[in-house]
Phi, psi and omega in degrees: 000137187277164182298325173303317178293320179296316178302317183294314180289334177294309177301315180301319183281337178285322184290315181295328177295316178299312180296325175300312181295324177291320175300320188288317179301315179299314172308307180296320180292319179297318180301311182304312178296320175292322175295316180296323175298316180295320178301317179296324181292320174298315176298324175296315181301313181299328187281319184296316179304309177305318176294324180289327181278340186296343182283349183277002184280009178293147187293117186297354175288337187249328191239153162232144181260131177261092192296325184293332179254356178061048181207169178254140180241153175279139177291334180265130178292107184271119185246139175244158169293154181305133172063022184237152176243001177291130180279129185284152187304325190287349176259352188299313187289326174297311181292332173292320174300320174300313176304310181303320185288319174303306177311313175303323187286320188286332175292313183301313186290328181295314180295317186293318179258020184300340177265003178247155181275073184225142174222166178233153174245123175253126173245119178262111178249130171269146176232162182232149175279146187278090184238021174074015172287133192293328186254030185294331174297307174304316182296323178296314168309304180307318179290319180297314181303322182291334172297312184294320183294321182297314175298315183302318182297335178253022172064023169280117197240137174239121187295119185292343181281344186242329187226127175264132182247125175240147176252130181222158176221130179262357181062236170256017183249194181101174180258154175078021177286157172290144182241156178100146180297325180291335182259001180300327177298335178290346173288000169278089181208174177247141176244134181237129174243130177242112188240121182285141174247100194267121176255240180279131181258120169274131181279000000 
């Protein structure tokens, strides 16, 4: 075998050895990056769960959480006169306490997550009892609107840069309604949903 041939095979072996070590280093780096990414994903998932659960900090004196519907109902039964959306005087102070409690929670969350791309949406949903009133859809919306007006009159404020407020009315529809003729009046109620809108999560 000539010297040129020996030199070729020696160089080829050195090249293969170098390529092997390069591939080994790339493999180790890839595994390290995948593990780091997995850890980041797990941490972000924990953070998302924490953010979603933070809305459950509302005062249990006023609210109970319906986990199956991911929403809050008021503990006190609010009653309206038939076909009316005016809030009766005996409920006003209670509903103001409800609004102040939500306002306080949103302010705490705004401080807690001020360095994250997180906002919240509050949906006030009015409902109507099924009493054959022809305008129950409109009525349920007007009832929710009357609650917002009550809060506005008492300077209960939700920062629009952090919290989007929406008014809705489900009429005699919607999920989680009370069933049976005897319980139909209980569907004159407010439902409140507080939904996190999650953008970029910082670990």
